[in-house]
N, C-alpha and C positions, 0 to 999 in steps of 0.2 A: 309342335305348331297348332296352336289353338284359333278355332275355327267361328266366327260369331256369325249366327245365321239369323238371316231376315226373311218370314213368311210373307209370300204374296199370294193373292188371289190369281187365280191360272187366266185369269181374263183381263187383271190390271197390271201384268208384268212389266210391260212398257212405262207406266207411269209410277211402279215403285221403283224399278230399276233409275226412275231419273230423279226422281225425291232423294232415293238414301243414298245411292253412289254416283252416277254422273259422270259427269267428264275427269274426274279425281282417281280413277279406277281403271282396273286394265283385266281383260277377261283372261283368266287362264286356262279354264276348258269349262264343257259344260256335260253332266254325267245322267241320262235316261237310265230308270230302270224299273222292272218290274217286281213289285212289290206286295200285291196281293196277297201272298201267302203268309205273310207276318204282321197283318193286320192293317194295312194299307190299302185305300181304295186304287188299288193296282198299280198306278203309274206315278213316279216322283220323278219329277228335273230339279237339278242341283246345277246352279250357276257358279262357280267360283270366281273370284276376283281376287287380284293384287289391288292391294288399296294403301300400300306405302311403309314403309319402316318393317317389312317382313310379315305385314297383318296379311289374313288373308279372311275375304267374306263371303258368305253363301249365301245365294239369292234363291230360295226352295220354296217348289210349288207340287202341288197334287193333282193329277189328273184321272177323272174317273173313267170306269171301264164303259160307263153308260155314254159317255159324250167325250171320246178321245182328241179334246181340241184344246189349244191356250192360243194365246194373243202372240205373236212371235215378237222377238225382241230385235231381228235383224235390218229391221227398216231402222232402227236408231242404235245398232250396236253390228256394225256388218263383220266385225268378227264371230259374231253368233251365228252367221248364216249355213257353215257346212255339219255344224252339230246340231242345228234345227232340223236341217236337212235328212241326217243321218238315223235322228231318231224318229222321223217319219220313216223312213224304210226300215228298220228294224223294228222301232217299237208298236208303228202304226200311232203314233199320236199326232195331230196336225196343228203345223203351226200358221193359225189364220193370219194373215195379212203378210205373210213372207213374199218379199218382192221375188223371189226366183224359187217357186217350191216344186222345180224337177226333180227326179230322183237323181240321188248321189250315189252311194253304195252300190243299190240293187241295179241291175241293169235291165234293161229295156223287154228281154227273154224271161223274166222273172214272174212269176204269177201275180196277178193282181191280190191283194186281201191277205196274202203270206208276210209274218214277221218274225224271221229269224230268232231274235233275241227276247221273245216272251218266254215267260218260264216254261211253259206247256209247248213250246216247240222241241221236237224229240230231235235229239244231236246229229243222229245219223239219219236222216230222214231227207230223199232226195227230192228234187222239186223237177218235174216236166217242165224244158223249154216251151216257153209261146210269143207269137210276134202281137207285140205292143204298140207296134207303128213306129217305131224307133226313136230315139233320142232328139229333142228337137232343138235345133240352131238357130241362132238369131238369122232371118232371109237376110241374103245380098242381093243387092238390087242396083242399078244404075250401069251407065255404059264404062266400060272397063273395067267393070269393079269382078272379081271371080274368087273361088274357094282353093287352097291348096290343103287336102286332107294328107294329114302323114300319120303313119301307125295305126293299129297297137301296137303291131309288129314293126321290129327296128333292127337294122342291122347290128352284129356283135353280138353281146350278152346286155343290153339294156333290158329292163324290166317293162312290160306293156305299159301304155299312155297312148290316147288318140291326142294328138292336136289341129284342131281346123283353125287354118289361118286366112282371114278376110283380107284380101290384098287389091291395090291399084299398082299394078306394074310389079317391083321388087319390095315396094314398101308396105308395111304390116297397117291395117287401120284397126283389126280386131282381131282377139285371140281367144278361142274356146280352148279348154282341157277338159278331158274325160278319162278318168282315172279308175281306179279300183276294178281292175280287171282279174285279180287272182285274189280275190278276199279269202282268207285262209279260216276265218271262225277262233280267232285262239282265245276271245273274248269266251264264246260260248262252251268252248271244251274247257275253259279254267272253271264253269261253274262246276262246284261240289267234290272239287279237288282239294287235297291237300294244300296248306298254303305252302310248305316248304317245296312241293313241286312246284309253285307259281314261280319259284325262282328260274327255273328251265323254262319255261312259259314265256317269262320275262325277256328268257336272251334269244329268244327265237323271233323276238320282234321285228330285230332290224341286224343286219349281217355285221355291221361296222358301227354300231353303236354298243353292243352287248354290255359292256362293262356300264353305261350309264342308267341304261334300261334296269339291269338287275340293281343297281344302288337305288333307284328309285322305287321298285317292288320292295326290297329290304326295308326301308325307310320306310315306308307307311305300313307296313306290318309292325315293324319296331315302334312306331307312335301308338299303337293299339294295344302292343304286349306292355308300352311301360319300360322295354329292354334299354339297359345302360350299354352300348356296345364299348367294348374296348378300348383305349387312346390308342394304344399302336394299332390298331386294325382301320381305325380312321385315316390313320394318314396312310395306312395299305392301300385304302380305299381312294383315296385321294391320288396318291401313287398311279392306281391304274387308271383312273380318269383323265390324268394329264397323259397318259403312253396313248391311250385311246385319243384323246384330243391331236397329240402330237403327230402320229402315224395318219391320220385322217387328213388335218392341216399339208404336211407334206407330201400326201398323194395328190392332194385337190390342187396344189400349185402346179404340178405335173398335168394334172387333167385339162385346167386351165388354159395348158399349152397345145394341147390336143386337141382343143375346138378352133385354134388357127391354125393348126398342121405346122407349129414350130416343134420339129421334133426334138432337136437338144433339148428343150425344158420339159417337154412328156418322156423322153426318156431316164433323163435323169431322174424326174420326180419320183419314175415306177420305181428305180433302181433304188434311191433311200428310202422309199415305204416298204420296200421288200426286205431292206437291212432289218428294217425295226420289225416288219412282223415275224422274220427268223428269230431275232432277238426272242420276243416273246415267245416263241414255241421252245426254242432252249430250256428257257428259265422259268417260263409260268405253265406251258404244257399247252397250250391254243395260241395259233397267230390271232384270233379277234377276242385273246382275253376272256373269254368263256371258264364258267366254272369256279373263279372264287370268291365272287361275291353273294352271300347268301344270308339269309335273315338272322342278323345277331352277330357280325362281324364277317371275317372271310373264312375260306375254308381251310389255308394253311398259310404258314408262315415263310417268310424268305429268309435268307442268310445272307451274314455280312460278305459273303462273296458274291452272292447273287444280285445283290443292290447295289454291289461295284462294279460287275457286269453291266448291268442297266444303265448306270453312269457313265460309264466309258462309252456306251454305242450311243447313246442320246446327245452326249455333247459331241462326238465326233459327228453326227448327221446334222446338228445344229450347226455347225460351222461351215457345211457341205450345203445345208440348204439356204443359209444366208448368201454365200457366193452366189448359187445359183439365181436366186431372186434380183441380185447384183446385174448379173448377164441377162435377165428377161428385162427389166425394166430401162436396161441401156439400149435395148432394141427398139429401133424406133417404128418398126412395124406392129410389133406387139403391142407396142404404147399408143400407135393409130388406135388398132381394132379392138382396146380394153376401153380407152377414153371415151367418155359421154355414150356408150354403150349401154343399152339397158338400165336406164336411170331407175331406181324405185325411190319417188319422191317419198318425203320424210311424213307427208300426211295420210298418204296411202298405207305406209309402212303401220303409224299409229291405231288407223281405221281397223286394220284389219289384226293388231296387236302381233305383228311379227316378230320375232325371234331370233339370237343368236348371231353369226357374223354377219350375215345380209341386214337385218337391223342395225347391228353397230355401225355398219357401213355407211347408214343413212341419218346417224347420231341420235340414234336412240339407245342408249346405254345400260339396258337391262341387261341382267349375269346375273346367274341364282345361285353362284358362289357368293356374291355380295348379297342381294337380296333375299336370300333363304338359303343363309348360310350351312354347309353340310360336310360330312366329312371331317377331315381339318383345317378347311379353310379359314376358319377364323384364327387360326395361327400362323398363317402363311402371309407373306407378303407378294402382294400381285397387283400390274395394273390391268385395268381394260380397256385397252385399246378403242377409238373411235374415229370416225371420218365423218364427212357429211356430203359428198358427192353423191354417193348412191349407184354408182355406175359399177361396171364388169372392173375396171381398175381398180375401186374402193375396195369392193370384195376382196379382190386378191390381195390387196396390200396388208387390209384384216387378218386374213388366215396367215401371211407372213410374219405380222407382227405378235399374232398370237402364239404360233407356232415357237418364236425366242419366247414368251413367257413361258409356255410350257414345259421348254426343256430347262428354264429356271426353275420353275417350280419343282421339277424332278429333282433338281440339284440340293435345292432348300429341302423337300422332303428326306431326301436320303441323308443328309446331315445332320437332320435334326429329330427323326423318329427316334421315339421311345422304346424301351426295351417292355415287355409284359406279355398278356396274353394276346390271343386274336380271334375268340368266339365267346359269347355267352349266348348260348341258344334261348330263344324265347319260349315261355312256357304255355299254359293252356290260357289261349285268348278268347274273350267274351263273345257273345256270337250278336252279328247286326249291329257290330260297330264300325266305323269307317274312319280313315285319313287319308290325306296327300302324301305323296313322296315325291319333291323334286328336285330334279339336278340339272346340270350344264352339259349337254351332250356338245360332240363337234359340231352338231348344227344348229345347237340352242338349247332352248330349256324345253325339258321331257317332264310331264307331271302324269304321276299313276294315282289310278284312285282305288284301293281296295275296300271291299268291303265284307266282313266276314260271316260264315255261317254256322252251322253246329260243328260241336267236335273238331275244330282247327281247321275250316275247312272255308272256301272263297265262295261267298254268295254274290256279288258283282264287280266284275273287273273290268276297268276301263282306262284305256291308255290314250293320252294325246302328246303325240311325237312332235318334236319339232318340225319335223315335215310337214306334218300335217296343219300346224298354224303357219307354214311360210307357203305352202303350194298357191293357194289363193292370189296372192299378190303376184306371182309370176307372170299372169295373164296381162298384168297392169305394165309391164316393162318391154313388152313387145313392139306395142304401136309407137310410130313414130321410126322404127327399125327396119331393116332389109330384112326378109326370109331368112339368108345365109346367114345372120348374125344371130338367129335364134339358139342353135347350138351352145354358141359359146353363153348366150344369155343363161341358158338351161343349167349348163356346167357351173357359172358364177355363184348357183345357189345349192350346186351340189344335193339337191334335195332326193329323199327315198321313196320309191314307190310302195316298196315292203311295210313301210310304218304305216303306211293308210290302209295295206289291205293286211289288217290285221284279224 
């Protein structure tokens, strides 16, 4: 993947963006880095944009240590908001003119003036907590208007997140989400480790998107190394990616039923997901498909018998999940709860660069398998379903359609996979080179930025997961709905907290 670089003055970012990129581009990710020890004037910001036909353009600016500030893009490009707030928290670079400069990653008890992703911050350093006055939510005023705080601790096994509903009666008119309660510092821990060890870090980013994250990381490393991955390994990578997409969609179909208390759908969805995960463990050695994808290919090959067993199980589950979807969509109560609930408007999805099934349910057809073809997807025939309603029902139906596509892709791959080697280990990599690895996970597009250091180590690793891209739009889907519908709306996006808590 060749990246075109546009350099901009840090005070003229918005003007350069509008003149050089503008409305014909889509923000993929923004990466802040501290590069003082390699001859750069401390901080570098790189905004990466998809500019059509698989092209990527980088808008790059340098921020000096003596005045760590830059003009914010978020006013003109809402999708940049979280990235710039995160850079402010972790690197101490201030986005001047940002419409919402509150903290994002670091919570209010973290000391002021301490920036964990600067190169001189010790990995194991502990910070004493302090009171900084608390996170500021928009004030609530008016007769009959009040707030409902929910979380961050929830029932069951859900990850921590705080949701502040501002309501009149049961109707929501504003929602604030506060995440990043369990940030793990994986990107800091990646600094200086061997590039091959980075595969293990990438698989820990998300429990249920391990294969797609590992694939993104591997592809970034392979681009820097110039590695030609064996063709059979490319097919096996697509197989793993589609197995991951299939079991996630099957499980999410059931989870959406749990959101309305429809136990028939939730129980059968869980049963079918478990059948797939048990098959993963029997054949691939891990329920969540970890340990297979590494830079250069895959760790081990699969036999004809193993491929036949994968085909048998996936086709059986495909038939059953299609029948379950028919039963759910024939249930009038389910349809009444799903239809018209939690609408994601297309313009909001575009402004915030939403991805995956959530975007495709609002007729935004981005799919990295087509836009940035990877693994064996150039050789495979598949459709990208889209709907336009943007509600819970549309997101449910997109998953059902994509589940069928994934089962068909599994059949195609197993029927056409060529013989050959499955691994070409990359050799010595040049230091201070970087690349993006872009894949399509069950939740949408993952983007991994890898920059090498000396002796085949990682200098900077930054991950933008599909969940990170989509969380900002969830709050726009709540107003006008009743509070009891929010768990259903939230489940229809099925976003991951851990993907943000890197």
